[in-house]
PLY file of the C-alpha trace (Angstrom):
ply
format ascii 1.0
element vertex 285
property float x
property float y
property float z
element edge 284
property int vertex1
property int vertex2
end_header
1.94 36.19 -26.66
1.05 37.01 -23.00
2.83 34.86 -20.44
-0.48 33.57 -18.98
-1.51 32.14 -22.36
1.91 30.51 -22.76
1.57 28.85 -19.37
-1.92 27.53 -20.20
-0.69 26.14 -23.49
2.27 24.53 -21.72
-0.10 22.94 -19.17
-2.25 21.51 -21.97
0.90 20.14 -23.58
1.98 18.48 -20.31
-1.45 16.88 -19.87
-1.50 15.75 -23.50
1.90 14.10 -23.13
0.78 12.38 -19.91
-2.31 11.20 -21.75
-0.26 9.80 -24.62
2.12 8.06 -22.21
-0.62 6.47 -20.06
-3.57 6.13 -22.43
-5.82 7.91 -19.91
-7.91 10.84 -21.19
-6.86 13.39 -18.57
-8.09 16.31 -20.71
-11.63 15.40 -19.65
-10.80 15.82 -15.96
-11.50 19.11 -14.19
-8.82 21.67 -15.21
-8.36 22.97 -11.66
-7.59 19.48 -10.35
-5.06 18.86 -13.11
-3.34 22.20 -12.54
-2.97 21.56 -8.78
-1.54 18.08 -9.28
0.90 19.17 -11.98
1.89 21.96 -9.59
2.87 19.39 -6.97
5.12 17.64 -9.49
6.68 21.00 -10.44
7.64 21.58 -6.81
9.28 18.16 -6.55
11.11 18.74 -9.85
12.20 22.23 -8.68
10.62 23.97 -11.67
9.58 27.61 -11.39
6.77 27.45 -13.96
4.94 25.06 -16.23
7.17 25.82 -19.21
10.21 24.76 -17.19
8.41 21.59 -16.19
7.58 20.83 -19.82
11.29 21.09 -20.62
12.06 18.90 -17.60
9.66 16.22 -18.90
11.36 16.18 -22.28
14.80 15.82 -20.67
13.73 13.24 -18.05
11.29 10.67 -19.53
11.24 8.80 -16.21
9.21 11.71 -14.81
6.16 10.56 -16.78
5.61 7.72 -14.34
5.61 10.10 -11.36
3.42 12.62 -13.21
0.74 10.07 -14.10
0.82 8.69 -10.55
0.33 12.26 -9.30
-2.60 12.90 -11.63
-4.27 9.76 -10.30
-3.35 10.46 -6.66
-4.67 7.84 -4.24
-5.79 8.59 -0.70
-7.59 5.85 1.19
-7.81 3.63 4.23
-9.83 0.61 5.24
-13.55 1.32 5.80
-13.17 4.92 4.70
-16.54 6.56 5.46
-17.71 4.14 8.22
-21.44 5.16 7.99
-21.51 4.10 4.34
-19.94 0.72 5.12
-22.36 0.30 8.03
-25.34 0.71 5.69
-23.75 -1.69 3.21
-23.35 -4.26 5.98
-26.79 -3.88 7.58
-29.00 -3.06 4.58
-27.43 -3.75 1.20
-25.57 -7.03 1.76
-28.56 -8.86 3.31
-30.65 -7.77 0.32
-27.99 -8.96 -2.14
-27.79 -12.39 -0.52
-31.60 -12.63 -0.50
-31.75 -11.67 -4.19
-29.12 -14.26 -5.07
-30.91 -17.04 -3.19
-34.32 -16.13 -4.63
-32.97 -16.17 -8.19
-30.97 -19.35 -7.68
-27.61 -17.66 -8.24
-24.62 -19.04 -6.35
-22.41 -15.95 -6.56
-22.58 -12.21 -5.87
-20.38 -10.10 -8.14
-18.87 -6.82 -6.92
-16.85 -4.18 -8.77
-14.64 -1.66 -6.96
-13.74 0.92 -9.62
-10.68 3.21 -9.40
-9.62 1.06 -6.44
-6.23 2.75 -5.88
-4.33 0.76 -3.25
-7.08 -1.82 -2.74
-8.29 -0.78 0.73
-11.88 -0.41 -0.45
-11.92 -3.80 -2.17
-10.51 -5.59 0.86
-12.94 -3.75 3.16
-15.76 -5.16 1.03
-14.16 -8.60 1.20
-14.20 -8.41 5.01
-17.91 -7.53 5.04
-18.81 -10.31 2.63
-16.65 -12.83 4.49
-18.57 -12.02 7.67
-21.88 -12.54 5.84
-20.71 -15.75 4.21
-20.20 -17.27 7.68
-24.00 -17.08 8.01
-24.98 -17.75 4.38
-22.58 -20.34 3.02
-24.61 -21.22 -0.10
-23.66 -17.98 -1.89
-20.05 -16.99 -2.66
-18.64 -13.56 -3.51
-16.37 -12.43 -6.34
-14.81 -8.96 -6.05
-13.20 -7.25 -9.03
-10.98 -4.25 -8.26
-9.79 -2.08 -11.15
-7.53 0.92 -11.61
-5.49 2.38 -14.45
-2.25 2.31 -12.40
-0.59 -1.15 -12.65
1.90 -0.30 -9.90
-0.90 0.49 -7.44
-2.61 -2.79 -8.34
0.62 -4.77 -7.92
1.04 -3.26 -4.46
-2.61 -3.97 -3.59
-2.24 -7.60 -4.61
0.45 -8.10 -1.95
-2.08 -7.09 0.72
0.53 -5.27 2.82
-0.60 -2.05 4.56
0.72 0.37 7.20
-0.79 0.27 10.68
-2.46 3.69 10.25
-4.59 2.52 7.31
-6.26 -0.02 9.65
-7.45 2.61 12.12
-11.17 1.99 11.35
-10.88 -1.79 11.73
-11.98 -3.41 15.00
-9.34 -5.50 16.75
-11.41 -8.67 16.32
-11.55 -8.15 12.54
-7.90 -7.22 12.37
-6.86 -10.37 14.18
-9.08 -12.51 11.97
-8.17 -11.06 8.59
-4.63 -9.66 9.04
-1.30 -10.83 10.32
1.42 -8.53 11.60
4.41 -8.40 9.27
7.39 -9.54 11.41
9.95 -7.71 9.27
8.37 -4.32 10.06
8.14 -4.47 13.87
4.35 -4.32 13.74
4.21 -1.20 11.57
2.68 -3.11 8.65
-0.08 -5.70 8.45
-0.69 -8.27 5.71
-4.08 -9.55 4.66
-4.43 -13.29 5.15
-4.41 -15.41 1.95
-8.07 -16.49 2.21
-9.23 -12.86 2.06
-6.77 -11.94 -0.70
-8.18 -14.79 -2.78
-11.61 -13.06 -2.80
-10.30 -10.08 -4.80
-9.01 -9.94 -8.38
-7.04 -6.84 -9.39
-7.25 -5.87 -13.07
-5.92 -2.85 -14.99
-8.87 -0.93 -16.44
-9.44 2.73 -17.31
-12.96 3.77 -16.32
-12.80 6.58 -18.91
-12.02 4.18 -21.77
-14.00 4.68 -24.97
-13.26 1.20 -26.30
-14.67 -1.02 -23.51
-17.83 -0.69 -21.44
-16.78 -3.20 -18.79
-13.44 -4.65 -17.60
-11.93 -7.54 -19.59
-13.32 -10.12 -17.15
-16.80 -8.59 -17.04
-19.96 -8.62 -19.12
-22.98 -6.34 -19.19
-25.56 -6.31 -16.38
-23.83 -8.87 -14.17
-22.62 -6.84 -11.18
-24.72 -6.80 -8.03
-22.77 -3.97 -6.41
-20.52 -1.29 -7.94
-18.55 1.31 -5.99
-17.31 4.43 -7.76
-16.35 6.78 -4.95
-14.49 10.09 -5.13
-13.63 9.94 -8.81
-16.55 11.73 -10.46
-15.68 14.97 -8.66
-12.57 15.16 -10.87
-14.50 14.67 -14.13
-16.09 17.19 -16.45
-19.90 16.75 -16.82
-19.74 14.92 -20.16
-17.26 12.35 -18.80
-19.25 11.95 -15.59
-22.36 11.17 -17.64
-20.50 8.58 -19.71
-19.17 6.84 -16.60
-22.60 6.68 -14.96
-24.08 5.32 -18.21
-21.41 2.61 -18.20
-22.00 1.66 -14.57
-25.76 1.59 -15.09
-25.26 -0.80 -18.02
-23.02 -3.09 -15.96
-25.38 -3.32 -12.96
-28.00 -6.02 -12.66
-31.58 -4.75 -12.31
-31.98 -4.22 -8.58
-28.19 -3.92 -8.15
-26.57 -1.18 -6.06
-24.33 1.77 -6.97
-22.25 3.63 -4.37
-20.85 7.12 -5.03
-18.69 9.41 -2.87
-20.24 11.74 -0.29
-19.72 14.86 -2.42
-20.89 13.25 -5.67
-24.35 12.93 -7.21
-26.09 11.32 -10.14
-26.45 13.33 -13.37
-29.99 14.58 -14.00
-30.32 12.15 -16.90
-30.02 9.17 -14.53
-31.86 10.26 -11.40
-35.01 8.43 -12.54
-33.02 5.25 -13.19
-32.04 4.75 -9.54
-33.70 4.78 -6.12
-31.82 6.55 -3.32
-31.45 3.99 -0.50
-30.36 6.22 2.38
-30.18 10.03 2.57
-27.07 9.91 4.76
-24.90 8.36 2.05
-24.87 8.05 -1.73
-26.12 4.48 -2.17
-28.57 3.86 -5.01
-30.51 0.83 -6.27
-30.95 0.38 -10.01
-34.62 0.40 -11.03
-35.81 -3.06 -12.04
0 1
1 2
2 3
3 4
4 5
5 6
6 7
7 8
8 9
9 10
10 11
11 12
12 13
13 14
14 15
15 16
16 17
17 18
18 19
19 20
20 21
21 22
22 23
23 24
24 25
25 26
26 27
27 28
28 29
29 30
30 31
31 32
32 33
33 34
34 35
35 36
36 37
37 38
38 39
39 40
40 41
41 42
42 43
43 44
44 45
45 46
46 47
47 48
48 49
49 50
50 51
51 52
52 53
53 54
54 55
55 56
56 57
57 58
58 59
59 60
60 61
61 62
62 63
63 64
64 65
65 66
66 67
67 68
68 69
69 70
70 71
71 72
72 73
73 74
74 75
75 76
76 77
77 78
78 79
79 80
80 81
81 82
82 83
83 84
84 85
85 86
86 87
87 88
88 89
89 90
90 91
91 92
92 93
93 94
94 95
95 96
96 97
97 98
98 99
99 100
100 101
101 102
102 103
103 104
104 105
105 106
106 107
107 108
108 109
109 110
110 111
111 112
112 113
113 114
114 115
115 116
116 117
117 118
118 119
119 120
120 121
121 122
122 123
123 124
124 125
125 126
126 127
127 128
128 129
129 130
130 131
131 132
132 133
133 134
134 135
135 136
136 137
137 138
138 139
139 140
140 141
141 142
142 143
143 144
144 145
145 146
146 147
147 148
148 149
149 150
150 151
151 152
152 153
153 154
154 155
155 156
156 157
157 158
158 159
159 160
160 161
161 162
162 163
163 164
164 165
165 166
166 167
167 168
168 169
169 170
170 171
171 172
172 173
173 174
174 175
175 176
176 177
177 178
178 179
179 180
180 181
181 182
182 183
183 184
184 185
185 186
186 187
187 188
188 189
189 190
190 191
191 192
192 193
193 194
194 195
195 196
196 197
197 198
198 199
199 200
200 201
201 202
202 203
203 204
204 205
205 206
206 207
207 208
208 209
209 210
210 211
211 212
212 213
213 214
214 215
215 216
216 217
217 218
218 219
219 220
220 221
221 222
222 223
223 224
224 225
225 226
226 227
227 228
228 229
229 230
230 231
231 232
232 233
233 234
234 235
235 236
236 237
237 238
238 239
239 240
240 241
241 242
242 243
243 244
244 245
245 246
246 247
247 248
248 249
249 250
250 251
251 252
252 253
253 254
254 255
255 256
256 257
257 258
258 259
259 260
260 261
261 262
262 263
263 264
264 265
265 266
266 267
267 268
268 269
269 270
270 271
271 272
272 273
273 274
274 275
275 276
276 277
277 278
278 279
279 280
280 281
281 282
282 283
283 284
């Protein structure tokens, strides 16, 4: 059997084992993405090829944790993509509060999917907290989900390095964060009142057994963010995820995708594009 075929089979075996260990269907992610991320783990494990890494996995079960974390690599900061957050603040949030008041609802429900370290969810909490100062009759509930329980546990502490706050104005930083004294100012912790706005829950967005997170029901979310995940998915999985998010959104609710992502053709008539500069869509009523 040619060596190239052996290596491809070994890669599939590695991904299958990671899938069995984590419960996440990685085989429906883009092959090139998976190969690059496994390659990074091979370098750290000092393996020359994928077959060696497969042997390494079998001899060192603790590597599965690092492998799965690598396959779901998380890169973020607060208010990542400032123009998108600006449109949320100036256009979307006022509309959401108006919709809630007109329908007599006392709460706006938000879902930050694949939330990684929680920076996106807390950025949303800051925006909503600023709005709530002006509109006190309507509260906000933010659900943040990810398939990595360790990332969620870290996010729940609300402790972040100084560099991740680079897009936050000093006034907001002083209001919503406190410098961690044990780190000589290198880390900041989110104040308890803001942390209380966000619930972190383990949930796999690719799951075939649940449409919404355990704490959610259909068509109840006013705003859903699913940024920079769909680019890693094969078309069939991307379609399933968009179908799920469409089901979970209220009529007139908003969906936010990443800059390099787009709606599948099957769903372009189900949403209205809010602003051409960013990927924010309103669900057709």
